[in-house]
DRENDO-1510 file (C-alpha; in Angstrom, 1 decimal, always signed):
<recs>
REC; n; res; u; v; w
REC; 1; MET; -21.4; +8.9; -2.5 .
REC; 2; SER; -21.7; +5.1; -1.7 .
REC; 3; SER; -24.9; +3.3; -2.4 .
REC; 4; PRO; -27.0; +2.0; +0.6 .
REC; 5; ARG; -26.4; -1.6; +1.6 .
REC; 6; ARG; -28.7; -4.1; +0.1 .
REC; 7; PRO; -29.4; -7.6; +1.6 .
REC; 8; ASP; -28.6; -9.4; -1.7 .
REC; 9; ASP; -25.2; -7.5; -1.9 .
REC; 10; VAL; -24.3; -8.7; +1.6 .
REC; 11; GLU; -25.1; -12.3; +0.5 .
REC; 12; ALA; -23.0; -11.8; -2.7 .
REC; 13; VAL; -20.0; -10.7; -0.6 .
REC; 14; HIS; -20.4; -13.9; +1.5 .
REC; 15; ARG; -20.6; -16.1; -1.6 .
REC; 16; LEU; -17.5; -14.4; -3.0 .
REC; 17; ASN; -15.6; -15.1; +0.2 .
REC; 18; GLN; -16.5; -18.8; -0.1 .
REC; 19; ALA; -15.6; -18.8; -3.8 .
REC; 20; ARG; -12.2; -17.2; -3.0 .
REC; 21; ALA; -11.1; -20.3; -1.1 .
REC; 22; ARG; -12.2; -22.6; -4.0 .
REC; 23; ILE; -10.4; -20.3; -6.6 .
REC; 24; GLU; -7.1; -20.4; -4.6 .
REC; 25; SER; -7.4; -24.2; -4.2 .
REC; 26; GLU; -7.9; -24.7; -7.9 .
REC; 27; VAL; -5.1; -22.4; -8.9 .
REC; 28; ALA; -2.8; -24.1; -6.4 .
REC; 29; LYS; -3.2; -27.4; -8.4 .
REC; 30; VAL; -1.0; -25.7; -11.1 .
REC; 31; ILE; +0.8; -22.8; -9.4 .
REC; 32; VAL; +2.9; -23.6; -6.4 .
REC; 33; GLY; +3.2; -20.7; -4.0 .
REC; 34; GLN; +2.8; -17.1; -5.3 .
REC; 35; LYS; -0.3; -16.6; -3.0 .
REC; 36; VAL; +0.2; -12.9; -2.8 .
REC; 37; VAL; +0.5; -12.6; -6.6 .
REC; 38; VAL; -2.7; -14.7; -7.1 .
REC; 39; GLU; -4.6; -12.5; -4.6 .
REC; 40; GLN; -3.4; -9.3; -6.2 .
REC; 41; VAL; -4.3; -10.4; -9.8 .
REC; 42; LEU; -7.7; -11.6; -8.6 .
REC; 43; THR; -8.3; -8.3; -6.7 .
REC; 44; CYS; -7.4; -6.3; -9.8 .
REC; 45; LEU; -9.7; -8.4; -12.0 .
REC; 46; LEU; -12.7; -8.0; -9.7 .
REC; 47; ALA; -12.0; -4.3; -9.3 .
REC; 48; HIS; -12.3; -3.9; -13.1 .
REC; 49; GLY; -8.6; -2.9; -13.5 .
REC; 50; HIS; -5.6; -4.1; -15.4 .
REC; 51; ALA; -2.3; -5.4; -14.0 .
REC; 52; LEU; +1.4; -5.3; -14.8 .
REC; 53; LEU; +3.5; -8.3; -13.8 .
REC; 54; ILE; +7.2; -7.7; -13.2 .
REC; 55; GLY; +9.4; -10.8; -13.0 .
REC; 56; VAL; +12.3; -12.7; -14.6 .
REC; 57; PRO; +11.5; -15.4; -17.1 .
REC; 58; GLY; +10.5; -18.9; -15.9 .
REC; 59; LEU; +8.3; -17.9; -13.0 .
REC; 60; ALA; +5.1; -19.2; -14.5 .
REC; 61; LYS; +3.5; -15.8; -15.1 .
REC; 62; THR; +1.8; -17.0; -18.3 .
REC; 63; MET; +0.6; -20.2; -16.7 .
REC; 64; LEU; -0.8; -18.3; -13.7 .
REC; 65; VAL; -2.9; -16.1; -15.9 .
REC; 66; ASN; -4.1; -19.0; -18.1 .
REC; 67; THR; -5.0; -21.1; -15.1 .
REC; 68; LEU; -6.9; -18.2; -13.5 .
REC; 69; ALA; -8.8; -17.7; -16.7 .
REC; 70; ARG; -9.7; -21.4; -16.9 .
REC; 71; VAL; -10.9; -21.4; -13.2 .
REC; 72; LEU; -13.0; -18.3; -13.8 .
REC; 73; ASP; -14.4; -19.7; -17.1 .
REC; 74; LEU; -13.0; -16.7; -19.1 .
REC; 75; SER; -11.7; -16.7; -22.7 .
REC; 76; PHE; -8.0; -16.2; -22.8 .
REC; 77; ASN; -5.6; -14.9; -25.5 .
REC; 78; ARG; -1.8; -14.4; -25.3 .
REC; 79; VAL; +0.1; -11.9; -27.4 .
REC; 80; GLN; +3.9; -12.2; -27.6 .
REC; 81; PHE; +5.1; -8.6; -28.0 .
REC; 82; THR; +8.0; -8.3; -30.5 .
REC; 83; PRO; +9.7; -5.3; -32.2 .
REC; 84; ASP; +7.9; -6.1; -35.5 .
REC; 85; LEU; +4.4; -6.4; -34.0 .
REC; 86; MET; +1.9; -4.0; -35.6 .
REC; 87; PRO; -1.2; -2.5; -34.0 .
REC; 88; SER; -3.5; -4.4; -36.3 .
REC; 89; ASP; -1.9; -7.6; -35.0 .
REC; 90; ILE; -3.6; -6.8; -31.7 .
REC; 91; THR; -6.8; -5.1; -32.5 .
REC; 92; GLY; -7.6; -7.0; -35.8 .
REC; 93; THR; -7.9; -5.8; -39.4 .
REC; 94; GLU; -10.3; -5.6; -42.3 .
REC; 95; ILE; -9.9; -8.0; -45.2 .
REC; 96; ILE; -11.5; -8.1; -48.7 .
REC; 97; GLU; -14.0; -10.9; -49.0 .
REC; 98; GLU; -15.9; -12.0; -52.1 .
REC; 99; ASP; -19.5; -13.3; -51.8 .
REC; 100; ALA; -19.7; -16.7; -53.5 .
REC; 101; ALA; -23.3; -16.1; -54.7 .
REC; 102; THR; -23.2; -12.5; -55.9 .
REC; 103; ARG; -19.5; -12.2; -56.7 .
REC; 104; ARG; -19.5; -8.9; -54.9 .
REC; 105; ARG; -16.5; -7.9; -52.8 .
REC; 106; GLY; -16.7; -6.3; -49.5 .
REC; 107; PHE; -14.7; -5.7; -46.3 .
REC; 108; ARG; -15.0; -8.0; -43.3 .
REC; 109; PHE; -13.4; -7.3; -39.9 .
REC; 110; VAL; -11.3; -10.1; -38.5 .
REC; 111; GLN; -11.0; -9.7; -34.7 .
REC; 112; GLY; -7.5; -9.7; -33.2 .
REC; 113; PRO; -6.4; -11.4; -30.0 .
REC; 114; VAL; -7.6; -8.4; -27.9 .
REC; 115; PHE; -11.1; -9.8; -28.2 .
REC; 116; ALA; -11.0; -12.0; -25.2 .
REC; 117; ASN; -12.0; -11.7; -21.5 .
REC; 118; VAL; -8.3; -12.0; -20.4 .
REC; 119; VAL; -5.5; -10.8; -22.6 .
REC; 120; LEU; -1.9; -11.5; -21.7 .
REC; 121; ALA; +0.5; -8.9; -23.2 .
REC; 122; ASP; +3.7; -10.8; -22.8 .
REC; 123; GLU; +6.9; -8.6; -22.6 .
REC; 124; ILE; +5.0; -5.5; -23.5 .
REC; 125; ASN; +8.2; -3.4; -23.3 .
REC; 126; ARG; +9.6; -5.3; -26.3 .
REC; 127; THR; +7.3; -3.6; -28.9 .
REC; 128; PRO; +7.5; +0.0; -30.1 .
REC; 129; PRO; +5.2; +2.8; -28.6 .
REC; 130; LYS; +2.9; +2.7; -31.6 .
REC; 131; THR; +1.9; -0.8; -30.9 .
REC; 132; GLN; +1.8; -0.3; -27.1 .
REC; 133; ALA; -0.6; +2.5; -27.7 .
REC; 134; ALA; -3.0; +0.1; -29.5 .
REC; 135; LEU; -3.9; -1.2; -26.1 .
REC; 136; LEU; -4.7; +2.2; -24.6 .
REC; 137; GLN; -8.2; +2.6; -26.0 .
REC; 138; ALA; -9.0; -1.0; -25.2 .
REC; 139; MET; -7.8; -0.7; -21.6 .
REC; 140; GLN; -9.5; +2.6; -20.9 .
REC; 141; GLU; -12.7; +2.5; -23.1 .
REC; 142; TYR; -13.2; -1.3; -23.4 .
REC; 143; GLN; -13.6; -1.0; -27.2 .
REC; 144; VAL; -11.4; -0.6; -30.3 .
REC; 145; THR; -11.8; +1.5; -33.4 .
REC; 146; VAL; -10.6; +0.1; -36.8 .
REC; 147; ALA; -11.2; +1.8; -40.1 .
REC; 148; GLY; -13.6; +4.3; -38.5 .
REC; 149; ARG; -15.8; +1.6; -36.9 .
REC; 150; THR; -15.9; +0.9; -33.2 .
REC; 151; TYR; -16.2; -2.6; -31.8 .
REC; 152; PRO; -17.0; -3.4; -28.2 .
REC; 153; LEU; -14.8; -5.8; -26.3 .
REC; 154; PRO; -16.1; -8.8; -24.3 .
REC; 155; SER; -17.2; -8.3; -20.8 .
REC; 156; PRO; -15.4; -8.7; -18.4 .
REC; 157; PHE; -12.2; -7.5; -20.1 .
REC; 158; PHE; -8.8; -7.7; -18.3 .
REC; 159; VAL; -5.3; -6.9; -19.6 .
REC; 160; LEU; -2.4; -8.4; -17.9 .
REC; 161; ALA; +1.0; -7.3; -19.2 .
REC; 162; THR; +4.4; -8.7; -18.3 .
REC; 163; GLN; +7.8; -7.1; -18.2 .
REC; 164; ASN; +11.2; -8.7; -17.9 .
REC; 165; PRO; +13.3; -6.4; -15.5 .
REC; 166; ILE; +16.7; -7.8; -16.4 .
REC; 167; GLU; +16.8; -7.2; -20.1 .
REC; 168; LEU; +16.8; -3.5; -21.1 .
REC; 169; GLU; +18.6; -3.6; -24.5 .
REC; 170; GLY; +16.2; -3.4; -27.4 .
REC; 171; THR; +13.2; -2.6; -25.2 .
REC; 172; TYR; +10.8; +0.4; -25.1 .
REC; 173; PRO; +9.9; +1.4; -21.6 .
REC; 174; LEU; +6.2; +2.1; -21.1 .
REC; 175; PRO; +5.5; +5.8; -20.9 .
REC; 176; GLU; +4.1; +7.1; -17.7 .
REC; 177; ALA; +0.7; +7.7; -19.2 .
REC; 178; GLN; +0.3; +4.1; -20.1 .
REC; 179; LEU; +1.8; +2.9; -16.8 .
REC; 180; ASP; -0.9; +4.9; -15.1 .
REC; 181; ARG; -3.6; +2.8; -16.9 .
REC; 182; PHE; -2.5; -0.3; -14.9 .
REC; 183; MET; -4.2; -0.5; -11.6 .
REC; 184; PHE; -1.6; -2.8; -10.0 .
REC; 185; SER; +2.1; -3.4; -10.6 .
REC; 186; VAL; +2.7; -6.9; -9.2 .
REC; 187; PHE; +6.2; -8.2; -8.4 .
REC; 188; VAL; +6.7; -12.0; -9.1 .
REC; 189; ASP; +9.6; -13.2; -7.0 .
REC; 190; TYR; +11.5; -16.5; -7.0 .
REC; 191; PRO; +10.0; -19.5; -5.2 .
REC; 192; SER; +11.4; -20.8; -1.9 .
REC; 193; PRO; +13.5; -23.9; -2.0 .
REC; 194; ALA; +10.6; -26.0; -0.8 .
REC; 195; GLU; +8.3; -24.5; -3.4 .
REC; 196; GLU; +10.8; -25.0; -6.1 .
REC; 197; MET; +11.1; -28.7; -5.2 .
REC; 198; GLU; +7.4; -29.1; -5.5 .
REC; 199; ILE; +7.4; -27.3; -8.9 .
REC; 200; VAL; +10.1; -29.6; -10.2 .
REC; 201; LYS; +8.2; -32.7; -9.0 .
REC; 202; CYS; +4.9; -31.6; -10.6 .
REC; 203; THR; +6.4; -30.4; -13.9 .
REC; 204; THR; +8.6; -33.4; -14.6 .
REC; 205; SER; +6.0; -36.0; -14.0 .
REC; 206; ALA; +2.8; -37.1; -15.8 .
REC; 207; TYR; +0.7; -35.0; -13.4 .
REC; 208; ALA; -2.2; -33.2; -15.2 .
REC; 209; PRO; -4.6; -31.4; -12.9 .
REC; 210; ASP; -8.3; -31.3; -13.6 .
REC; 211; LEU; -9.4; -27.7; -12.9 .
REC; 212; ALA; -13.0; -27.0; -11.8 .
REC; 213; ARG; -14.7; -23.8; -12.8 .
REC; 214; VAL; -15.6; -21.7; -9.8 .
REC; 215; LEU; -17.2; -18.5; -11.3 .
REC; 216; SER; -18.6; -17.5; -14.7 .
REC; 217; ALA; -18.1; -14.4; -16.8 .
REC; 218; THR; -21.5; -13.2; -15.9 .
REC; 219; GLU; -20.9; -13.7; -12.2 .
REC; 220; ILE; -17.6; -11.8; -12.4 .
REC; 221; ALA; -19.3; -8.9; -14.2 .
REC; 222; ASP; -21.9; -8.8; -11.4 .
REC; 223; LEU; -19.1; -8.7; -8.8 .
REC; 224; GLN; -17.4; -5.9; -10.6 .
REC; 225; ALA; -20.6; -3.9; -10.4 .
REC; 226; LEU; -20.9; -4.8; -6.7 .
REC; 227; VAL; -17.5; -3.3; -6.0 .
REC; 228; ARG; -18.8; +0.0; -7.0 .
REC; 229; ARG; -21.8; -0.3; -4.6 .
REC; 230; VAL; -19.7; -1.2; -1.6 .
REC; 231; PRO; -19.8; +1.7; +0.9 .
REC; 232; VAL; -16.7; +3.4; +2.2 .
REC; 233; ALA; -16.3; +5.6; +5.2 .
REC; 234; ASP; -15.1; +9.2; +4.6 .
REC; 235; GLU; -12.2; +8.4; +7.0 .
REC; 236; VAL; -10.9; +5.7; +4.7 .
REC; 237; ILE; -11.2; +7.9; +1.5 .
REC; 238; ALA; -9.5; +10.7; +3.3 .
REC; 239; TYR; -6.6; +8.4; +4.3 .
REC; 240; ALA; -6.2; +7.2; +0.6 .
REC; 241; VAL; -6.1; +10.8; -0.6 .
REC; 242; ARG; -3.6; +11.8; +2.1 .
REC; 243; LEU; -1.4; +8.8; +1.3 .
REC; 244; VAL; -1.4; +9.6; -2.5 .
REC; 245; GLY; -0.8; +13.3; -1.8 .
REC; 246; ALA; +2.2; +12.5; +0.4 .
REC; 247; THR; +3.9; +11.0; -2.7 .
REC; 248; ARG; +4.1; +14.4; -4.3 .
REC; 249; PRO; +7.3; +16.4; -3.5 .
REC; 250; THR; +5.4; +19.7; -4.2 .
REC; 251; ASN; +3.0; +19.0; -1.3 .
REC; 252; ASP; +4.0; +21.0; +1.8 .
REC; 253; GLU; +2.8; +18.1; +4.0 .
REC; 254; SER; +4.9; +15.5; +2.3 .
REC; 255; PRO; +7.7; +13.9; +4.5 .
REC; 256; LYS; +11.2; +15.1; +3.9 .
REC; 257; PHE; +12.3; +11.8; +2.4 .
REC; 258; VAL; +9.7; +12.3; -0.4 .
REC; 259; ARG; +11.0; +15.7; -1.2 .
REC; 260; ASP; +14.5; +14.4; -1.2 .
REC; 261; TRP; +13.9; +11.3; -3.4 .
REC; 262; VAL; +10.9; +11.9; -5.6 .
REC; 263; SER; +10.6; +13.9; -8.8 .
REC; 264; TRP; +6.9; +13.2; -9.5 .
REC; 265; GLY; +4.3; +11.6; -7.3 .
REC; 266; ALA; +1.1; +9.8; -8.1 .
REC; 267; GLY; -2.0; +11.4; -9.6 .
REC; 268; PRO; -5.7; +11.2; -8.7 .
REC; 269; ARG; -6.2; +7.8; -10.4 .
REC; 270; ALA; -4.0; +6.3; -7.7 .
REC; 271; SER; -6.5; +7.5; -5.0 .
REC; 272; GLN; -9.3; +5.9; -7.0 .
REC; 273; TYR; -7.5; +2.6; -7.4 .
REC; 274; LEU; -6.6; +2.6; -3.7 .
REC; 275; ILE; -10.3; +2.7; -2.8 .
REC; 276; LEU; -11.3; +0.2; -5.4 .
REC; 277; GLY; -8.5; -2.2; -4.3 .
REC; 278; ALA; -9.5; -1.8; -0.7 .
REC; 279; LYS; -13.1; -2.5; -1.5 .
REC; 280; THR; -12.3; -5.6; -3.4 .
REC; 281; ARG; -9.9; -6.9; -0.7 .
REC; 282; ALA; -12.6; -6.4; +1.9 .
REC; 283; MET; -15.1; -8.3; -0.2 .
REC; 284; LEU; -12.7; -11.2; -0.7 .
REC; 285; ASP; -12.3; -11.4; +3.1 .
REC; 286; GLY; -16.1; -11.5; +3.5 .
REC; 287; ARG; -16.4; -7.9; +4.8 .
REC; 288; TYR; -18.8; -5.4; +3.2 .
REC; 289; THR; -16.8; -2.2; +3.8 .
REC; 290; PRO; -13.0; -1.6; +3.8 .
REC; 291; ALA; -10.8; -0.4; +6.6 .
REC; 292; LEU; -7.6; +1.6; +6.7 .
REC; 293; ASP; -5.6; -1.6; +6.7 .
REC; 294; ASP; -7.1; -2.5; +3.3 .
REC; 295; VAL; -5.8; +0.7; +1.8 .
REC; 296; ARG; -2.3; +0.0; +3.3 .
REC; 297; ALA; -2.4; -3.5; +1.9 .
REC; 298; VAL; -2.9; -2.4; -1.7 .
REC; 299; ALA; -0.7; +0.8; -1.4 .
REC; 300; ARG; +2.5; -0.8; -2.9 .
REC; 301; PRO; +1.0; -2.4; -6.0 .
REC; 302; VAL; -1.0; +0.8; -6.7 .
REC; 303; LEU; +1.7; +3.3; -6.1 .
REC; 304; ARG; +5.1; +1.7; -6.9 .
REC; 305; HIS; +4.8; +2.3; -10.7 .
REC; 306; ARG; +3.4; +5.8; -10.2 .
REC; 307; ILE; +6.3; +7.3; -8.4 .
REC; 308; VAL; +9.3; +8.7; -10.4 .
REC; 309; THR; +12.4; +8.9; -8.3 .
REC; 310; ASN; +15.2; +11.4; -8.8 .
REC; 311; PHE; +19.0; +11.1; -9.1 .
REC; 312; ALA; +19.5; +11.3; -5.3 .
REC; 313; ALA; +17.3; +8.2; -4.9 .
REC; 314; GLU; +19.1; +6.4; -7.6 .
REC; 315; ALA; +22.5; +7.3; -6.0 .
REC; 316; GLU; +21.3; +5.9; -2.7 .
REC; 317; ASN; +19.6; +2.9; -4.4 .
REC; 318; VAL; +16.2; +3.8; -3.1 .
REC; 319; LYS; +13.4; +2.2; -5.0 .
REC; 320; PRO; +9.7; +3.5; -5.2 .
REC; 321; ASP; +8.6; +0.4; -3.4 .
REC; 322; ALA; +10.7; +1.3; -0.4 .
REC; 323; ILE; +9.3; +4.8; -0.5 .
REC; 324; VAL; +5.7; +3.5; -0.5 .
REC; 325; ARG; +6.4; +1.1; +2.4 .
REC; 326; LYS; +7.9; +3.9; +4.4 .
REC; 327; LEU; +4.9; +6.2; +3.7 .
REC; 328; ALA; +2.4; +3.6; +4.7 .
REC; 329; ALA; +4.2; +2.9; +7.9 .
REC; 330; GLU; +4.4; +6.6; +8.9 .
REC; 331; LEU; +0.9; +7.8; +7.9 .
</recs>
């Protein structure tokens, strides 16, 4: 059940709408184009989710995340995932340390790069499952356990992982259980010719943008709490549940093309993320409650990585993204 509307919440939504324009303006000083990507990453962050970025090398994915962290005044760490990366390289490890005064030795925990507000897991599919799984507890529980002791992670905490879709040799595809932990799967496409000209001009000159900080970590944590208090009409929730249910081939009400092309559909977490994404999108637009169009707008990033297609779909070159687009248009 949604919480009743409070006057200060309405004012916070208005301030966020104003801050959004400033955030996009600051990010645009470094990142040319990619407005949809910036909006989806920001939506995911404010909804207290995690995002998976899919794109070929050289599209400024790392720079985008770093820039957004600077504009939002958040600590940022980047981890380059490689085949020899160990779980302790991410979470941290205990070392033996000797006290100079007493000469006694003891263990001291040294934090790994996961202890930051924004963690970029670069090319996450290049590391073995054991290391990939080291992020699972952090992403779900916002804490890590090392040598029997549990350490809380900073708040807010946001994992953004990248995957290179063109190199498959020597990679370890993320299991469905871990894919499901990501709220959004965001596609980063090539820039237009005009945008690429602007990129070349900026990056081959002495241009060094001065970024202003728009929000703080405390303000972002407050906005994440506000998302949970935003009211949603039962009609909107019912639509999100119906849309997710339609991705399941075992559902009698699913369209024929879903039963023809899909092996496994999305689970209940997708319904939750559709509503959280719709709430956040409405807030960013200055509206206090989401509409059906907000659910449709976040359907593709929420559902595209939660649908497993079958051989028939592969034979016809039908991708999950096309299935979601077709569903959103028909429902």
